[in-house]
C-alpha positions, 0 to 999 in steps of 0.5 A, a space after each residue: 815730614 816737616 809739617 808732621 814735625 811742626 805739628 808734633 812740636 805744636 801739640 807738645 807745646 799746647 800740652 805744656 800750656 795746659 799744665 802751666 795754667 794749672 801750676 801758675 793759677 795763683 800767679 795768674 789770678 794775682 796778675 789779672 786782679 791785683 790792680 783792682 781793675 777789670 781791664 786785664 780780664 776783659 781784654 783777655 775775654 775779648 781775645 778769647 771771644 775773637 778767637 772762637 775759644 769762648 762762645 757768647 754764653 761763656 762770656 755772659 756766664 763770667 760777666 755777671 753784673 756785681 760779681 767780684 773780680 776774683 770770682 770772675 777770674 777763677 771762673 775763667 781759669 776753670 773754664 779755660 782748663 776744662 776746654 783743653 790744651 788748645 784753649 789753654 795755649 790761646 789763653 796764655 798767649 792772650 795773657 802775655 799780650 794783655 799784661 804789662 811787662 812788669 806784671 807778666 815777668 813772673 809768669 812763664 808762657 811756654 812760647 805761645 805768643 804766636 798762637 794768636 796770629 795763627 787763629 784766623 776766621 773768615 768773617 761772614 756777617 757783621 755780627 761775626 766781624 764784631 766778635 772776631 775783631 772785638 779787641 781792635 774794635 774796642 780800641 777804635 770805639 773808645 774815643 768815639 762812643 758818642 758818635 757811634 751811639 748817635 748813629 745807632 740812635 738815628 738808625 732806630 736801633 738804640 733808645 735813649 735808655 740804651 745810650 744812657 746805660 752805655 754812658 754810665 760815668 762809672 765805666 771807663 771808655 774801654 768798658 763803655 765800648 764793650 757795653 756798646 758791643 754787648 748791646 749791639 749783639 742783642 739788637 741784631 745784624 743791622 745794628 752791627 752793620 751800623 757800627 762797622 759802617 760808622 767806623 769805616 766812614 770815619 777811617 775814609 774821611 781821615 778822622 782819627 778814631 781816637 779823637 772825636 770831632 767836637 762842636 762845643 756849645 757857644 756858652 762852653 767856649 765862653 766859659 773855657 776862655 774865662 777859665 783859662 784867663 783866670 788860671 793864667 792870672 793865678 799862675 803868671 807870677 811865682 806863688 811859692 815863697 810868698 812871691 814877694 818880689 813878684 817874679 814872673 814864673 817865666 823868668 824864674 821857673 827851672 825844671 826839676 828832675 822828674 822820674 817814673 816811680 816804676 821802671 818803664 821800657 818806653 821812657 828812655 830819659 827824664 820826663 817832660 811836663 806834658 809826659 806827666 799826664 801822658 801815657 808814658 809809664 802807665 801801670 794801671 790803664 783803668 785808673 785816671 789819677 797821676 801822683 806827683 810825689 816829692 819831699 817838702 820844698 822839692 817844687 811840687 806846687 811850682 811845677 803844677 803852677 807851670 803846667 797851669 800857665 802852659 795850658 792857659 796860654 795854649 802852649 801845652 796840654 791842648 788835649 784838655 779843653 778845661 783845667 780845674 786847679 784845686 788847693 787841698 790847703 784851701 779845701 781844708 777850710 770848706 765846711 759845706 757839703 758840695 756836689 762836683 758841680 759846686 766844687 768846680 764852679 765855686 772853687 775854680 771859676 763860675 760860669 756867667 750863664 748856662 751852668 747846667 749845659 756846661 756841666 753836662 758837656 763836662 760829664 759827656 766828655 770827661 777825657 777832655 778835662 783835667 783836675 789838679 789837686 795840690 798838697 794832698 798831704 795837707 788835707 786834714 783827713 787820711 785817704 779812705 775808700 770807705 764812702 763811695 759816691 758815683 753821682 756827680 750831683 750828689 752833695 758830700 763833704 769835700 774830702 769825700 768828693 776828693 777821695 772819690 774823684 781820685 779813685 775814679 768812682 766820680 768823674 771816671 775818665 777825667 784826668 787828675 794830677 795830685 801832688 803829695 809828699 811820699 810819706 802821706 801816700 799809702 797802698 790804699 791810695 796807690 792802687 787807684 793810680 795810673 802812675 806815680 811820678 817822682 819829683 827829685 828837686 834840682 839837678 846840678 845843672 838845675 841849681 846853676 840855672 836857677 841861681 843865674 835866673 834869680 840874679 840878673 847880675 852875672 857877677 853876683 850869680 858867678 860868685 854865689 855859684 863859686 861859693 856853693 861849689 866850694 862847700 859840698 854840704 851846702 851844694 847838696 842842700 841846694 838840690 831842694 828848690 826851697 833851700 836853693 831859694 833861701 841860699 839865693 835870697 841870702 847871697 850877701 850873708 853867704 858870700 861874707 860867711 867865709 869858713 862859717 858857711 852853712 853846713 846844715 838845713 838849720 844853718 840855712 834857715 837861721 841865715 834866712 831868719 837873720 836876713 829877713 829880720 835885719 833887712 826889715 828892721 836893722 839891728 839897733 843893739 850894739 851887743 855882738 850876736 844880739 840880732 835874735 834878742 833884738 827880735 825875740 818877741 817877733 820870733 816867739 809870736 810867729 813861733 807860737 802861731 806855727 807851733 799851734 798850727 803844726 800840731 793840728 795840720 793848720 796852715 791858713 790863719 785868720 786875723 783872730 788866730 794871729 791876735 790870739 798868738 800876739 802876732 802884730 802888724 809889725 810881725 807880719 811886715 817882717 815877711 815870713 807871713 803872707 796873705 793866703 792866695 788860697 782863701 777869698 779875701 772878701 770879708 777878712 784877710 787870711 795868712 800863711 807862712 812862706 812855706 810849710 818848712 818855714 812854719 816847721 822852723 818857727 815851731 821849732 824856734 818856739 819849742 827851743 826858746 819858749 818857757 811856756 811849752 810842756 816839758 814833755 813836748 820834746 820827748 813826744 815830738 821825737 815819738 811821732 806815733 804818740 803825737 795825739 797825746 802831746 800838747 801839740 794837739 791843743 787849741 786849733 787855730 783855723 782859717 774861717 773859724 766860725 763862732 758857732 761852737 758846734 762847728 768848732 767841735 766838728 773841726 776838732 773831731 776832724 783834726 785826727 790825722 797828725 802829719 808825721 812828716 811835718 812833725 819830723 821836720 820840726 824835730 829835725 830843726 829842734 835838734 839843729 837849733 840845740 847844736 852847740 854851734 848855735 848856743 851862743 845865739 841863745 845866751 841872751 834869750 833864755 837861761 843856760 839851765 833850760 837850754 842844757 835840759 832841752 839838749 839832754 832831752 834831745 840826745 836821750 830821744 835820739 839814743 832811745 830812737 836808735 836803740 829801738 831800731 837796733 833791737 828790731 834787727 833779727 838774728 841772722 840765719 846760720 851761715 848768713 850775715 847779720 843784716 839790718 833793713 832800715 826804715 825811713 824813720 832811721 834815716 830821719 834820726 840820722 839827719 837829726 844827729 847830723 843837724 846837731 853836728 856833735 861827733 860824740 852823739 854820732 859815735 855813741 849811736 854807732 857804737 851800738 850798731 853791730 851788723 854786717 849789712 845795712 840796707 836802706 833801699 827805697 828810703 828817699 835818700 838824696 844828697 842831703 841824706 847822704 851827707 848825714 849818713 856819711 857823717 854818722 856811719 863813718 863812726 861805725 866800728 866794723 866794716 859794713 855792706 851799704 845798700 842804697 838801691 832805688 834812691 836819688 843819690 846822684 853824683 852829688 850824693 856819691 861825693 857826699 858819701 865819700 867820708 864813710 867809704 872807708 867803712 864800706 866793704 861793699 856799696 850797692 847803688 842800683 837805680 840812683 841816677 849816677 853818671 860817669 862823673 860821680 864814678 870818677 870821684 867814687 873810684 878815686 876815693 875807693 882806691 884808697 880804702 882798704 875795706 872797699 871790695 864790692 860795688 853794684 851800679 846797675 840801672 844808672 847812666 854809665 857809659 864807656 867813660 867810666 870803664 877806664 876808672 874801673 880798670 884803674 880800680 882793678 889794677 890798684 886793688 888786687 883784692 877787689 871781689 865783685 863788679 856789677 855794672 848791668 843795664 847801663 850804656 857800655 859798648 865794646 869800647 868800654 868792655 875792652 878798657 875793662 879787660 885791661 884791668 882784668 888781665 892780671 887781676 887775681 881776685 875778682 869773683 863776680 862780673 856783671 855786665 848784663 843789659 849793655 851793648 858789648 857785642 861779640 867784640 867786647 865779649 871777645 876782649 873779656 874772654 881773653 882777659 878772663 880765660 885763665 882766671 882762678 877766681 871768677 865764679 860768675 859772669 853775666 853778659 845777658 842781653 848784650 847782642 852777643 852772637 856765636 863768635 862771642 860765645 865761641 870766645 867765651 867758651 875759652 873761659 869755660 875750657 881754661 878757667 879752674 874756678 868759673 861756675 856760672 855763665 849767663 848768656 840769656 837774651 843774646 843772638 847765639 846760634 847753634 854754632 856758638 852753643 856747640 862751642 860751649 858744649 865742647 868747652 864743657 867737656 873739659 870742665 866739670 866744675 861749671 854748674 850752668 850756662 844760661 842760654 834762654 831766648 837766643 836764636 835756636 829752634 825748639 828742635 835744637 834746644 831739645 837736641 842740645 839739652 840732651 847733649 849737655 844738661 848743664 845748658 839751661 834753655 
C-alpha cells in the first residue's frame, strides 16, 4: 500500500510539473537567457542527455551553430513539454540544480529536486558512460582539455583540425569540454574509451583534474621572471598621491572595505584581496571579468597595486603564471592600432626572445593569465559591444581591444580585473561581468590603522586621531582614503585649527592647498589671510590646465600643454603636478595631478577666481547633460599630442564622452569655494561683484536642479503615500548645498519638497553623503519616511544622520553594514524624537547586544509601530531581551525577526510577551530554527491576540505536532488571515491533510 501511495504522490507531482513548465515559460526563458551566456542552457541539456530524457538527435536539433540563445531555449521548452510529465519534472529538477539561487528564486519547482537522484541507468559501453555521466565529465574535463586532446591525437582518433576546433578561443572551458565530447561521440567507442581511461589515469595518479600539470617552455619561464620583476618594481612604492615621499606600499597599505555587489550565500564576511579574482560571489560563470567599483579616492588604484605586488612576490594569486597590468589613462594616449600580442608586450613587458612561442603559450593556457585594467572610467570612449573581434592577432584601436577583452570575445578564459567609478558602468557592460566587487573606503578601524602607519611618531598619530574623533563630520570624510591622506598630510594645520576644524570636502582640499603652497614657498606678505593672493598666479596656471583637461577627459599633460597654460617650473615644484608613471619618458616628460579629485579642485578654483571663463560656465557645469555645449569642451590638451593636424582632429572627434562624475565633483567644489565661510579668502584675489554674481548663479542652479527633481514626483495612487524615488543626481545636489554651508539655501530647497516617503536606495550613500543629507533634510517641514536601503551608511553614517532623525517617522537601513555600536547611538537619539515610530534594519551585522537598546526603545516609546530586524545574528538570548520591552508595549503592529537564530526558546519568550497583544498585526519568524515546541508557544498568540492577522513560520523545523497546535488555536480566532508554513518538516500527505483541516495554513 505504501508503494502505491508513493507512486500516486509522484504521479501527482509530475503532472503538476507539466503545468508549471507551461505557466512559468516566460520566467524560465528569462532565467536561462538573461545573462547572455549559454552555460545554463547547456548544463540543463547535459543533465537531460545523461538522464535519457533527450536523445542525441534532440540535442543536435537544439544546438544548431549560430542559432540565437532564446531560440534554442524556446525549442527546448517546446520539446520538454511535448515529451510529457516525466520529462517536465526532470527538466525542473535540472533547472533548479543549474540556476544560482538568486535567479531561481522567482521560480517554483514543485519539489522535483530529488527526481535526478532516482534516474540511474546501467552503463554498458564507454559511449553510454560519457552520455549518462556527461555533467560530471564536463566538469572534470574543463581544466585538462589539452591533455585529453593529446591523448586522442596520439591514439589517432583526433586530427590537428579536430583539436583546433575544440580549442577555439571563443569557447569557455566548459564549452570546449562539451565540443570535445560531441566530437568523441562521432569517433566511435574506442575514442570514448580513450577519454575515460585518461580521466581514470589522472585520478589514480593523484593529479587533480582541474589543475593540469604544465611544463612551460624555458623562454616562457625567463619571461615570467622578467615580468614579475617589472611588476614588482612598479608596485613596491605607493604610486598614488604622487608617491612624493617614496613610501613603501608595505608600510602604508591599509585594507579597504570590500563587499560583493550581490548577496552571496557562500561569503560570510568581508572579501579578501584574493577573493576578488576567486569564485566567491560569481553570478555569471561564463564571464571572465571582475569589476571593482568605488568612488573617486576610494583606493581602487592602490588596491590593484597591492595585488600586483603580492603576485610578483609569489605571496598571492599563484594560480596565475602571468599578470599584465594596464592603465586606461595611459591607453588613452595610444593612437596606433594594436593586436593583443602588441598590447601585452609593448605596454607591459617585452620578451627578450621567442615572442611567438610565449604568446602561443598564453593563448593555449588562458586560465593561467590575469589582466588588470585600472580606471575604465578614465577611458575616452564609452563601453560598446558593437565592434566584435575574436582573433588575438588582428590589429584594432586600443579601446576596441579592451572592450572585446572585457566581454570575452578576445582571450576567453583569461581573468580580467577592471576598476571604475560606479557611475561609468552601465547595464551593457555589467552583463559581461562574472561579478562586481564594491570598494567602500576605510572602515573606522581602517582610518585608525592608516593614520598610525602614516605617522611614525605615536604621539602625533594619537593627537590626530583624537582631533578626528572630536569632529564627526571630518571623521566621516576620512572614510575616503584620499581625504584621509590629505588630513594626515596636514596634521599640523588640523591640530592648530581649533574650532575652525574642516567640516566639508572643500575645507579639506583648501587645507592641503595651503599646506603645499606655504611649505614649498613660505608666505612673504604680512597681510592676514593673504596666502592665496601670494600664490594666485600659480593657482590660476594650474587651474587653467585642470579646467581644460576636465572638459575633455584629459589627465596626462605634455610639456607643450603646460607651456600653453603658463605653468612654470616653479608651479610644478609646488607639488600638485607630478611626472606621470603611465607614460614613457624617453622623449619628453608628461605630467598629471596628484589625484583626479585634485584636478577637479583646481578646475573649480579656476572657475571661481578667473576672469577669463565664459559667464555660462557655471550654469552649464551644473547641467551636466549639456556639457558638450559649454566652453569646457574647448581646446584639448593631451599627452603625446602630435603636430599632425589630422591626428589632432581625430583626437577631438574621439573626445565625445564627457565624464559626468568629474564634472559633478568640480561643481561640488565650486559650490564649496563660493561658501560665505571662504569669501574672505577671495577679498584680494578678485572683485566682490564678480564673486557675488557667481554665488547667485550657483544658488539659482541648485534651486533649479531641486525643482526639476520635485517636478518628477508622481501623484500618489489613491490611498497610498506620496513618495519620491530620488536618483543619484539628487544626492549630488544635496552635497553641493552642504558644501555651501548656508542654512537658508537648505531651508529654501526643503520648503518645496512635499512627500511622505523619500526613497534613496542604491544611491552609493556613505558617511559623507549622510552628513549632507542630515544637514539639508533637517529643514523639511513635515515628517517623512527615509529609505536608505542598499547603501554604505555604516556606524559612522548612522551617527551623521542623527541631526535629521527628528523629522523621520520611519527609517529603513537594509544592507548597510551597521553594527550594535551604530544602533546604540541611533536608539539613544531616537528615544528623544517624537515622530520616530518605525525602523527596518534587516541584512546588517546586529547581534544580541543590540536587543537591549531596542527593548529600551519599546519601553520608552509606547507609540512605536514597527520593528524589523531580519537576517542578522540574533539568538534566543536576544529574543528574551526584546521580549522584556514587548511585554507591556501597547502599539507595536509589525515585528520581523526572520533569518535569525532564536529557536524554540526565543519563540517561547516572544509568544509569552505578545500573546495578549491588541495591536500586533504581523509577525515573521521565518528561518529561525523554530520547532514544534516554539510553534505550540506561538499558537497562544493566535488563540489570545485580538489583532494578529499574519504569522510567518516558513523554513523552520515544525512537525505535525506543532501544526496541530496552530490548527487548534485558529479555531478560536477568525481574524487571522494566514499562517505561512512552507518548507517545514512535513510529508506531502501531511500537507494535504492539514490544508484540508485549515485552509488558512499556507504550505
